[in-house]
N, C-alpha and C positions, 0 to 999 in steps of 0.2 A: 717224721722226726719231730720231737719236742723242741720248741723254739724259745720258751721262756719258762720261768718258775710258775707252778700253779698257785691257786690261792693259798692253800695251807703252807706250802713252802715259803711263799712271799711273806706271810704273816710272821713265821718264825725268823726268817732272815732279817726282816725290818727291826727285830729286837737285837740282833747281832751286828749287822753291817751298817756302814754310814748310809743313811737314806738317800744322800746325794749320788751314790754309786749306782742307784736303780735307773735304768733307761727306759722302762715301760711302767705302766700303772693300770691296775685293775679298777674298773669303774662300775657304777650301778646303773642298770637300764632304767629309764624313767618309767616305762609302761609296766615292767614286771617287778620292779624293785628288788631284782636279784643281780648279782654280778654278771657281767657280760661273758660270753663264751670265749672271748680272747681279749687281751689287754690292749689299751691304747699305746701307740708308739710315742708317747710324751712322758718325760720324767715327772714323778710324783711332786717334785719340788716346784714345778711350774704351775701347779694347780692352786686355786683357792678352795676353801671348804675341804681341807685335806682329810677330815673325818669320814668323808664319803669314798675315799680312794685308799687303795693298798699298793704300795711301791712294788715293782715287779722287775726282775732281772733277766736279761738275755744271757746267752753263753758268753758273749764278749764281755758284758759287764761282770759276770762272775769271775772270769779268768783274770780281769784286771785287778781283782782285790786278792788274788792268790799269790803268794811268793813262790818263786822258783818251781814251776809246775811242769809236767810233761803229760800229754794225752797219749794213751796207748790202746791199741786194739787187743782185747783179751778174748779168750775162748768163750767166756761167759758174758761178754758185753764190752763196754767201753771202760777202761781204767784211767785213772788220774793219779799220778805220782807227784807228791809234793815234798820238798825238803824244807824243814823249818827247825831252826835251832838245833841243827846237826842230826835231826831225826828224819827218817823217811817214812812217809805215810802213803799207802796206796789204797784206793777205794775203787770198787767196780760197780757199775750200775748198767742198765740197759741202754742208757743214753748219756751224752756228756753233761747235760743240765742236772740230771739226778746224781751223777757222780760228783760234780762240783758242789752241789747242795750238801751231800753227805760228807764231803771232805770238809767243808766250812763248818758243819755242825761239830764234827770230830776235833778240828783245830780249835774251836771255841771251847769245847769240854777240856782240852788239854791246856787251855790258856795260852 
């Protein structure tokens, strides 16, 4: 099961969400100069030289920024239902991280 946002999702969410809401951080490996295979379990805000790190979100951190949500098991994956401004939005994905990510992107587009 996916435990946190991948690098591309993290980059996009960093433009939308408060960075302080991230509870993990992608860092660069000193030897390969590539991002590590898994993020560090320390929030981006606690690092110096922040330009070398990307904030990353766990499921708990993503859920904490969503208003009025409900996770549901769907035939085609995991669904997340969110009530915002009287509208209901449901997004389905293979795992809860991707479902939350897609819902946050959609809510951002709807303002």
